[in-house]
C-alpha positions as CSV (number, residue, x, y, z in Angstrom):
1,M,52.8,-55.3,-41.7
2,G,51.5,-53.7,-38.4
3,T,52.3,-55.2,-35.1
4,I,50.0,-56.7,-32.5
5,D,51.3,-54.7,-29.5
6,G,53.1,-51.5,-30.7
7,L,56.5,-53.1,-30.5
8,P,58.7,-53.2,-33.6
9,P,58.5,-56.0,-36.2
10,L,60.6,-58.9,-35.3
11,R,63.1,-58.3,-38.1
12,E,63.8,-54.9,-36.6
13,V,64.2,-56.5,-33.1
14,I,66.6,-59.1,-34.4
15,R,68.7,-56.4,-36.2
16,A,68.7,-54.0,-33.2
17,H,69.9,-56.7,-30.8
18,D,72.1,-58.6,-33.3
19,L,70.2,-61.8,-32.7
20,V,71.6,-64.1,-35.4
21,A,70.2,-67.6,-34.9
22,K,72.7,-70.0,-33.6
23,K,72.7,-73.6,-35.0
24,Q,74.3,-75.0,-31.8
25,L,71.3,-73.8,-29.8
26,G,68.8,-75.3,-32.3
27,Q,67.5,-71.8,-33.1
28,N,65.2,-71.0,-36.1
29,F,63.2,-67.8,-35.6
30,L,59.6,-67.5,-36.7
31,L,59.2,-63.9,-37.7
32,D,55.6,-63.6,-38.9
33,L,53.6,-62.3,-36.0
34,N,50.4,-63.5,-37.7
35,L,51.8,-67.0,-37.6
36,T,52.9,-66.7,-34.0
37,A,49.5,-65.4,-33.0
38,K,47.9,-68.3,-34.8
39,I,50.0,-70.8,-32.8
40,A,49.0,-69.1,-29.6
41,R,45.3,-69.5,-30.6
42,L,45.8,-73.2,-31.3
43,A,46.5,-73.6,-27.6
44,G,42.9,-72.7,-26.9
45,D,41.6,-70.0,-24.5
46,L,44.6,-68.6,-22.6
47,A,42.7,-66.2,-20.4
48,G,43.0,-67.4,-16.8
49,S,46.0,-69.7,-17.6
50,D,49.7,-69.5,-16.9
51,V,51.8,-70.3,-20.0
52,L,55.2,-71.9,-20.1
53,E,57.3,-71.0,-23.1
54,V,60.7,-72.6,-23.8
55,G,63.1,-71.0,-26.2
56,P,61.3,-67.7,-26.9
57,G,64.2,-66.2,-28.8
58,P,63.4,-62.7,-29.9
59,G,59.8,-63.1,-28.5
60,G,57.5,-63.6,-31.5
61,L,55.4,-66.3,-29.9
62,T,55.7,-64.6,-26.5
63,R,54.0,-61.5,-28.0
64,G,51.3,-63.7,-29.5
65,L,50.6,-65.5,-26.2
66,L,50.3,-62.2,-24.3
67,A,48.2,-60.5,-27.0
68,E,45.9,-63.5,-26.9
69,G,45.2,-63.0,-23.2
70,A,47.5,-65.3,-21.3
71,R,47.3,-64.5,-17.6
72,R,51.0,-64.8,-17.3
73,V,53.9,-66.2,-19.4
74,L,57.0,-67.8,-18.0
75,A,59.6,-67.7,-20.8
76,V,62.7,-69.8,-20.3
77,E,65.6,-68.8,-22.6
78,K,69.1,-70.1,-22.6
79,D,70.6,-67.5,-24.9
80,A,71.7,-64.4,-22.9
81,R,71.6,-62.3,-26.1
82,C,67.8,-62.5,-26.2
83,M,67.3,-61.0,-22.7
84,A,67.1,-57.4,-23.7
85,A,64.5,-58.0,-26.5
86,L,62.4,-60.0,-24.0
87,A,62.7,-57.3,-21.4
88,E,61.2,-54.8,-23.9
89,I,58.1,-57.1,-24.2
90,A,57.9,-57.4,-20.4
91,A,57.8,-53.6,-20.2
92,V,54.7,-53.5,-22.5
93,Y,52.9,-56.2,-20.4
94,P,53.8,-55.3,-16.8
95,G,53.4,-58.2,-14.4
96,R,52.5,-60.7,-17.1
97,L,55.9,-61.8,-18.4
98,E,58.6,-63.5,-16.3
99,V,61.8,-64.2,-18.2
100,V,64.3,-66.8,-16.8
101,Q,67.7,-67.2,-18.4
102,G,68.6,-70.9,-18.1
103,D,68.4,-74.4,-19.4
104,A,64.8,-75.7,-19.4
105,L,66.1,-79.2,-18.8
106,A,67.7,-78.1,-15.5
107,L,64.9,-75.9,-14.1
108,D,61.9,-76.8,-11.9
109,V,59.5,-74.7,-13.8
110,A,56.3,-76.1,-12.2
111,A,57.2,-74.4,-8.9
112,R,57.1,-71.0,-10.8
113,L,53.6,-71.6,-12.3
114,A,50.1,-71.4,-10.9
115,P,47.4,-73.7,-12.4
116,P,45.9,-74.0,-14.8
117,V,49.1,-74.2,-16.9
118,K,49.5,-74.6,-20.6
119,V,52.8,-75.2,-22.4
120,V,53.2,-73.4,-25.7
121,A,56.6,-73.4,-27.5
122,N,58.5,-73.4,-30.7
123,L,61.0,-75.8,-29.1
124,P,64.7,-75.7,-30.0
125,Y,65.2,-78.7,-32.3
126,N,68.1,-80.0,-30.2
127,V,66.1,-80.5,-27.0
128,G,62.5,-80.8,-28.2
129,T,62.0,-84.5,-27.9
130,E,63.8,-84.8,-24.5
131,L,61.6,-82.1,-23.1
132,L,58.4,-83.8,-24.4
133,V,59.4,-87.1,-22.9
134,R,60.0,-85.4,-19.5
135,W,56.6,-83.7,-19.6
136,L,54.9,-87.0,-20.4
137,T,56.7,-89.0,-17.6
138,P,56.3,-87.1,-14.4
139,P,56.4,-89.0,-11.1
140,A,52.6,-88.6,-10.7
141,W,49.8,-88.1,-13.2
142,P,48.0,-85.8,-14.0
143,P,51.0,-83.5,-14.6
144,F,51.4,-79.8,-13.8
145,W,50.2,-78.9,-17.3
146,Q,46.8,-79.2,-19.0
147,S,48.0,-79.1,-22.6
148,L,51.1,-78.9,-24.7
149,T,51.1,-77.0,-28.0
150,L,54.6,-77.6,-29.4
151,M,56.4,-77.1,-32.6
152,F,58.8,-79.9,-33.8
153,Q,60.4,-81.0,-36.9
154,K,57.6,-82.6,-38.9
155,E,59.2,-86.0,-38.7
156,V,59.1,-85.8,-34.9
157,A,55.5,-84.6,-35.0
158,E,54.5,-87.6,-37.2
159,R,56.1,-90.0,-34.7
160,I,54.0,-88.5,-31.9
161,V,50.7,-89.1,-33.7
162,A,51.6,-92.3,-35.5
163,K,49.3,-95.4,-35.4
164,P,50.2,-99.1,-35.6
165,G,51.5,-100.0,-39.1
166,D,52.8,-96.5,-39.8
167,D,56.5,-96.2,-40.5
168,A,56.8,-93.6,-37.8
169,Y,55.0,-95.7,-35.1
170,G,57.1,-96.4,-32.0
171,R,57.7,-95.6,-28.4
172,L,57.1,-91.9,-28.7
173,A,53.6,-92.5,-30.1
174,L,52.7,-94.9,-27.4
175,L,54.1,-92.7,-24.6
176,A,52.1,-89.7,-25.9
177,Q,48.9,-91.4,-26.7
178,W,48.8,-93.4,-23.5
179,R,48.2,-90.3,-21.5
180,C,47.1,-87.6,-24.0
181,D,44.8,-86.8,-26.9
182,V,47.2,-85.8,-29.7
183,R,46.9,-84.3,-33.1
184,I,48.9,-82.2,-35.6
185,V,47.2,-78.8,-35.8
186,M,49.5,-76.9,-38.2
187,T,52.4,-77.4,-40.6
188,L,55.0,-74.8,-41.6
189,P,57.4,-74.8,-44.6
190,P,61.1,-74.0,-44.1
191,E,60.7,-70.5,-45.6
192,A,58.6,-69.5,-42.6
193,F,61.7,-69.4,-40.5
194,T,65.0,-67.4,-40.3
195,P,67.3,-69.1,-41.1
196,P,65.2,-71.6,-43.1
197,P,65.8,-75.2,-41.8
198,K,66.2,-78.0,-44.2
199,I,62.9,-79.7,-43.1
200,H,59.2,-78.8,-42.6
201,S,57.9,-78.2,-39.1
202,A,54.6,-79.0,-37.5
203,V,52.7,-78.0,-34.4
204,V,51.3,-80.8,-32.2
205,H,48.6,-80.2,-29.6
206,L,48.5,-82.7,-26.7
207,V,45.8,-82.6,-24.0
208,A,46.5,-84.4,-20.8
209,L,43.9,-87.1,-19.9
210,P,42.8,-87.3,-16.3
211,A,44.2,-90.8,-16.2
212,P,46.0,-93.0,-18.7
213,R,43.9,-94.4,-21.5
214,F,44.5,-98.0,-20.3
215,P,45.7,-99.1,-16.9
216,A,49.4,-100.1,-16.8
217,D,52.4,-99.5,-14.6
218,A,54.4,-96.8,-16.3
219,A,57.9,-98.3,-15.6
220,V,56.8,-101.8,-16.8
221,L,55.2,-100.3,-20.0
222,Q,58.4,-98.4,-20.6
223,R,60.4,-101.6,-20.4
224,V,58.1,-103.5,-22.6
225,T,58.0,-100.9,-25.4
226,A,61.8,-100.3,-25.2
227,A,62.5,-104.0,-25.6
228,A,59.9,-104.3,-28.4
229,F,61.0,-101.3,-30.5
230,N,64.7,-101.6,-29.9
231,Q,64.5,-104.7,-32.0
232,R,61.4,-103.8,-34.0
233,R,62.2,-106.1,-37.0
234,K,62.1,-109.2,-34.7
235,M,59.1,-111.1,-33.7
236,L,57.9,-110.2,-30.2
237,R,58.6,-113.7,-28.8
238,S,62.3,-112.9,-29.6
239,S,62.5,-109.2,-28.8
240,L,60.7,-109.6,-25.5
241,K,62.2,-113.0,-24.3
242,G,64.5,-111.2,-21.9
243,L,61.6,-109.8,-19.9
244,A,60.2,-113.2,-18.8
245,P,61.1,-116.9,-19.4
246,D,57.5,-117.7,-20.3
247,M,57.0,-114.7,-22.7
248,E,55.3,-116.7,-25.4
249,A,52.6,-117.8,-23.0
250,R,52.2,-114.3,-21.7
251,L,51.7,-112.9,-25.2
252,L,49.1,-115.5,-26.0
253,A,47.3,-114.8,-22.7
254,C,47.0,-111.1,-23.8
255,G,45.7,-112.1,-27.3
256,I,49.0,-111.1,-29.0
257,A,50.5,-113.4,-31.7
258,P,54.0,-114.2,-30.6
259,T,55.1,-113.9,-34.2
260,A,53.8,-110.3,-34.4
261,R,56.2,-107.4,-34.6
262,A,56.2,-104.3,-32.4
263,E,54.9,-102.0,-35.2
264,E,51.8,-104.1,-35.5
265,I,50.7,-103.9,-31.8
266,G,48.4,-101.2,-30.5
267,L,48.5,-99.3,-27.3
268,E,45.8,-101.3,-25.6
269,A,47.6,-104.6,-26.2
270,F,50.9,-103.2,-25.0
271,C,49.2,-102.0,-21.8
272,A,47.6,-105.5,-21.4
273,L,51.1,-107.1,-21.7
274,A,52.5,-104.6,-19.1
275,R,49.8,-105.6,-16.7
276,N,50.4,-109.3,-17.3
277,L,54.2,-108.8,-16.7
278,A,53.5,-106.9,-13.5
279,G,51.4,-109.8,-12.1
280,P,52.0,-113.5,-11.5
281,A,53.0,-115.9,-14.3
282,P,50.0,-117.3,-16.3
283,G,48.8,-120.7,-15.0
């Protein structure tokens, strides 16, 4: 197979730099440059945007992002072994790729990026959900990014897009859908990766809304959904009783049956309850 940029195929890059994927770093490398270019395209038009990539590894997706016209890519990689391979890509795209060795959970990446910003990443499995939650809960909204195009384990992707009544429905779905349009745009089998993981993967595309879908205080909504889903088998009048002494009355005031369970309640109703709890007690 030809390459998209004159650089060697990824298998040769991995062999040349001895980049055996490390389980403790959550690494599973995607080697097909056609697939990495497709993921880059799923992020939309990259021309004129800075792109944040976390966990580039040997740089397959990085190459796709640059070939698809990203104005600039900031690649954050924890594994020092990958630096030489990423430097070779930077040499082919002078001034368009900045590689930072470090932990994405500990870096202030927003300060290194100029808007508009898109985040595109095959996230390491061991930090993917934590990074998503951080990106969805900044101190102020809208966030520094316009969209997130992220690969997760398929089970995590299904939790992000789940609806009330789905087995996967929970806090992650509410958090993502409160502030974003979300959809799964691609699924990949284990054999697409080296080494093959034991599970399927999926790419989720999240577009930040200008304002949350329904008004609510973020901290109150977090408390409500945490209490509700931490005891998801209980009726809401039981799981939420610690939040207010008159919880049953508050639920009824919001049109929510006190005997309902968390998995039955939609985002709009949870936001209504958060607003109720942030205000005075019902008369």
